[in-house]
PLY file of the C-alpha trace (Angstrom):
ply
format ascii 1.0
element vertex 101
property float x
property float y
property float z
element edge 100
property int vertex1
property int vertex2
end_header
-99.67 -115.27 -114.61
-96.38 -114.04 -113.33
-95.51 -114.30 -109.66
-93.27 -111.22 -109.86
-94.50 -108.12 -108.09
-95.22 -105.31 -110.52
-93.87 -101.82 -109.92
-96.48 -99.09 -109.48
-97.38 -97.27 -112.67
-95.58 -94.02 -113.33
-97.46 -90.87 -114.26
-96.34 -91.11 -117.90
-97.41 -94.74 -118.02
-100.87 -93.82 -116.74
-101.21 -90.90 -119.18
-100.24 -93.03 -122.18
-102.53 -95.86 -121.12
-105.42 -93.42 -120.69
-104.72 -91.75 -124.05
-104.65 -95.14 -125.75
-107.95 -96.17 -124.15
-109.68 -92.88 -125.03
-108.34 -93.01 -128.60
-109.54 -96.58 -129.06
-113.01 -95.66 -127.79
-113.17 -92.61 -130.08
-112.11 -94.55 -133.16
-114.54 -97.35 -132.34
-117.60 -95.20 -131.58
-117.20 -92.10 -133.77
-117.10 -92.54 -137.54
-115.54 -89.08 -137.91
-112.53 -90.25 -135.87
-111.75 -92.90 -138.50
-111.06 -90.40 -141.25
-108.61 -87.71 -142.24
-108.12 -84.32 -140.61
-105.69 -81.40 -140.86
-103.21 -83.47 -138.83
-103.43 -86.58 -141.03
-105.04 -89.95 -140.51
-106.77 -89.78 -137.12
-106.60 -93.48 -136.06
-102.82 -93.26 -136.30
-102.77 -90.28 -133.91
-105.53 -91.54 -131.59
-104.48 -95.20 -131.29
-101.20 -95.90 -133.08
-99.00 -93.16 -131.63
-100.03 -93.64 -127.97
-99.62 -97.42 -128.39
-96.09 -97.08 -129.80
-95.14 -94.53 -127.13
-96.43 -96.82 -124.38
-94.56 -99.77 -125.91
-91.42 -97.62 -126.11
-91.79 -96.63 -122.48
-91.56 -100.30 -121.58
-88.34 -100.74 -123.56
-89.83 -102.22 -126.75
-90.26 -105.55 -124.98
-91.70 -108.28 -127.16
-93.96 -110.90 -125.60
-92.12 -114.14 -124.88
-93.28 -117.35 -126.43
-93.06 -120.72 -124.77
-90.72 -121.94 -127.53
-88.18 -119.22 -126.67
-88.01 -120.37 -123.07
-87.05 -123.94 -124.01
-83.39 -124.73 -124.75
-82.51 -124.81 -128.44
-80.99 -128.00 -129.80
-77.72 -127.73 -131.70
-78.98 -129.70 -134.70
-81.71 -127.15 -135.44
-79.24 -124.26 -135.58
-76.52 -125.94 -137.67
-75.96 -124.75 -141.22
-76.61 -126.85 -144.26
-73.69 -128.89 -145.53
-74.60 -128.67 -149.21
-72.88 -126.04 -151.36
-74.69 -122.92 -152.46
-76.54 -123.13 -155.76
-74.99 -121.43 -158.79
-76.67 -119.94 -161.82
-76.42 -121.73 -165.13
-74.22 -120.16 -167.75
-76.33 -118.49 -170.44
-75.18 -118.01 -174.00
-74.12 -114.44 -174.79
-76.65 -112.26 -176.61
-76.04 -111.29 -180.17
-75.31 -107.61 -180.51
-75.42 -107.31 -184.32
-78.79 -106.69 -185.92
-80.10 -109.20 -188.45
-80.50 -107.94 -191.99
-83.45 -108.65 -194.19
-82.62 -110.59 -197.33
0 1
1 2
2 3
3 4
4 5
5 6
6 7
7 8
8 9
9 10
10 11
11 12
12 13
13 14
14 15
15 16
16 17
17 18
18 19
19 20
20 21
21 22
22 23
23 24
24 25
25 26
26 27
27 28
28 29
29 30
30 31
31 32
32 33
33 34
34 35
35 36
36 37
37 38
38 39
39 40
40 41
41 42
42 43
43 44
44 45
45 46
46 47
47 48
48 49
49 50
50 51
51 52
52 53
53 54
54 55
55 56
56 57
57 58
58 59
59 60
60 61
61 62
62 63
63 64
64 65
65 66
66 67
67 68
68 69
69 70
70 71
71 72
72 73
73 74
74 75
75 76
76 77
77 78
78 79
79 80
80 81
81 82
82 83
83 84
84 85
85 86
86 87
87 88
88 89
89 90
90 91
91 92
92 93
93 94
94 95
95 96
96 97
97 98
98 99
99 100
């Protein structure tokens, strides 16, 4: 848990969170909400769009992993010292057609 104090939720944050929760409940409980409608695929509109909007409201922040918080060693970020691989030379294709004897 973080020891930082969280800012109070804004009105838009509350609306998007509520829309996401209602959409998830509808898609989970109503089979008709899992299908297509005149607006397209309903789970995208009921769950996906509010989730992306809520994520966008928070600045597209990705969750931090413990590995990202540790300092990175220089040896793991260095490039390889070997040269790049090259393709083998192939013989040219014959362009003239073979004739039957």
